[in-house]
C-alpha positions as CSV (number, residue, x, y, z in Angstrom):
1,M,80.1,85.9,125.2
2,A,79.4,89.6,124.2
3,E,77.5,90.3,121.1
4,W,79.4,91.8,118.2
5,E,79.0,95.5,117.5
6,T,78.8,96.0,113.7
7,I,80.0,99.3,112.3
8,V,79.4,100.1,108.6
9,L,82.0,102.3,106.8
10,D,80.9,103.7,103.5
11,G,83.6,104.2,100.9
12,E,81.4,106.7,99.1
13,K,82.0,109.0,102.0
14,M,85.8,108.7,101.9
15,L,86.7,110.5,98.7
16,N,89.8,112.1,100.0
17,R,92.1,111.7,103.1
18,R,90.3,114.4,105.2
19,E,86.8,112.9,104.4
20,A,88.1,109.4,105.1
21,H,89.4,110.3,108.6
22,D,86.2,112.4,109.3
23,H,84.1,109.3,108.4
24,L,86.3,107.0,110.5
25,T,86.2,109.3,113.4
26,E,82.4,109.6,113.3
27,R,81.6,105.9,112.6
28,L,84.1,104.4,114.9
29,A,83.6,107.0,117.7
30,L,87.3,107.7,117.8
31,P,88.7,109.8,120.6
32,D,89.7,113.5,120.3
33,Y,93.3,112.5,120.5
34,Y,93.0,110.4,117.3
35,G,96.0,111.5,115.1
36,R,94.1,111.2,111.8
37,N,96.7,109.0,110.2
38,L,97.1,105.3,109.6
39,D,99.5,104.6,112.4
40,A,97.0,106.2,114.9
41,L,94.1,104.2,113.3
42,Y,96.1,101.0,113.7
43,D,96.9,101.8,117.4
44,I,93.3,102.6,118.2
45,L,91.9,99.5,116.4
46,T,94.4,97.1,118.0
47,E,93.5,98.5,121.5
48,R,89.7,98.5,120.9
49,E,87.9,96.4,123.5
50,G,84.8,94.4,122.9
51,P,83.9,92.4,119.8
52,T,83.7,94.8,116.9
53,R,82.9,93.9,113.3
54,I,83.7,96.6,110.7
55,M,81.8,96.2,107.4
56,V,83.3,98.2,104.6
57,R,80.8,99.1,101.8
58,H,81.8,100.6,98.5
59,G,85.4,99.6,98.9
60,D,85.9,100.0,95.1
61,T,84.8,103.6,95.3
62,L,87.2,104.2,98.1
63,L,90.1,102.7,96.2
64,S,89.3,104.6,93.0
65,W,89.3,107.9,94.8
66,L,92.1,107.3,97.3
67,G,94.4,105.0,95.2
68,D,97.4,103.8,97.1
69,Y,96.3,105.6,100.3
70,G,93.0,103.7,100.1
71,K,94.8,100.4,99.8
72,A,97.0,101.3,102.8
73,L,93.9,102.3,104.8
74,L,92.1,99.0,104.1
75,Q,95.3,97.0,104.8
76,T,95.7,98.9,108.1
77,M,92.3,97.8,109.2
78,I,93.0,94.2,108.1
79,D,96.4,94.2,109.9
80,A,94.7,95.5,113.1
81,S,92.1,92.8,112.9
82,Q,94.9,90.2,112.7
83,A,96.4,91.7,115.9
84,N,93.1,92.1,117.8
85,P,91.0,89.0,118.1
86,G,88.0,91.1,119.0
87,L,88.1,93.0,115.7
88,E,86.8,91.7,112.4
89,V,86.9,93.5,109.0
90,L,84.5,92.4,106.3
91,F,83.9,93.8,102.8
92,A,80.4,94.0,101.4
93,E,79.7,93.1,97.8
94,D,78.6,96.4,96.1
């Protein structure tokens, strides 16, 4: 069985939508065609191959800055992990 790749996302680097998608693109090595929206993120995460663990740090900061969009962003990642058995999303205690 392949070893899990762990990718850390930092909520302190996602203080608005643009910064959030910039950080996601960098940390998850998203392709150039990534549409920089939640539907595109879901599609890419559900199609991701190889075991990947996404660790979200400073989720409270992300939520305080992005509000409902932040909630939707985190839920998108959770939903993708439920659809892709090779994807796991964890939240670090800050």
